[in-house]
C-alpha positions in Angstrom: 92.2 107.3 79.7 96.0 107.4 80.1 97.4 105.3 82.9 100.2 107.2 84.7 103.2 105.0 84.0 105.8 107.6 85.2 104.7 108.8 88.6 107.7 111.2 88.7 105.6 113.4 86.4 103.5 114.2 89.4 104.9 116.7 91.9 103.1 117.2 95.2 103.3 120.3 97.4 101.6 120.8 100.8 100.8 124.4 101.6 98.8 124.0 104.9 98.8 121.5 107.8 96.5 121.6 110.8 98.1 118.9 113.0 96.2 117.1 115.7 97.1 114.2 118.0 95.8 111.5 115.7 94.6 113.3 112.6 95.9 116.2 110.5 94.1 118.2 107.9 96.2 119.3 105.0 95.9 121.1 101.7 98.1 121.8 98.8 98.5 121.2 95.1 100.0 118.8 92.6 101.3 119.4 89.1 100.9 117.1 86.2 101.6 118.0 82.5 101.7 121.7 83.3 98.4 121.6 85.2 98.4 122.8 88.9 95.5 121.2 90.8 94.6 121.9 94.4 93.6 119.2 96.9 92.5 118.9 100.5 93.1 115.9 102.6 93.3 114.2 105.9 96.2 112.2 107.4 95.5 109.8 110.2 96.7 106.7 111.8 98.8 105.1 114.4 98.1 101.3 114.4 99.1 100.0 111.0 100.9 103.2 110.0 99.8 106.4 108.3 96.8 106.7 106.0 96.0 109.6 103.7 92.7 110.5 102.1 92.9 113.2 99.4 90.0 114.8 97.5 89.8 117.3 94.6 87.0 119.4 93.2 84.7 118.2 90.3 86.3 120.9 88.1 89.8 119.4 88.9 88.4 115.9 88.1 87.2 117.3 84.7 90.6 118.9 84.1 92.4 115.6 84.6 90.0 113.8 82.3 90.5 116.5 79.7 94.3 115.8 79.7 93.6 112.1 79.5 94.0 110.8 83.1 91.6 109.0 85.4 91.3 111.1 88.5 91.2 108.1 90.8 94.5 106.8 89.5 96.1 110.2 90.1 94.7 110.5 93.7 96.2 107.1 94.5 99.6 108.4 93.3 99.2 111.6 95.4 98.2 109.6 98.5 101.1 107.3 98.1 103.6 110.1 97.6 102.4 111.8 100.8 102.7 108.6 102.8 106.2 107.9 101.4 107.3 111.5 102.0 107.7 112.4 98.3 106.5 116.0 98.6 107.5 119.6 99.2 106.2 121.7 102.1 105.5 125.4 101.3 103.4 126.7 104.1 101.5 129.7 103.0 100.9 132.0 105.9 97.4 133.4 105.8 96.7 137.1 106.2 94.7 136.3 109.3 97.6 134.5 110.9 100.0 137.3 110.1 97.6 139.8 111.7 97.1 137.5 114.8 100.9 137.1 115.2 101.4 140.8 115.0 99.1 141.4 118.0 101.0 139.0 120.3 103.7 141.3 121.5 
């Protein structure tokens, strides 16, 4: 397995955030070596700062292994980038939300 020496190769984009008082659910994707891999996660914390837990599907884990990376190493990079604010936000409005907003006149 390759160790990711250059974390700048990993680009993180968050596409959905459901914010709560203490925890927030989020989803998005990251790119690495031309692969776009979706993730889901939870952000939480107050005492001791922010914490992030991110998970990917078994198929995504296999895809990472196929291009020579240890999925756990990559998830640590993703979590750190989110905590440090190194990501883009591209909120994708769902069809349901568009429909709901259209009815609130």
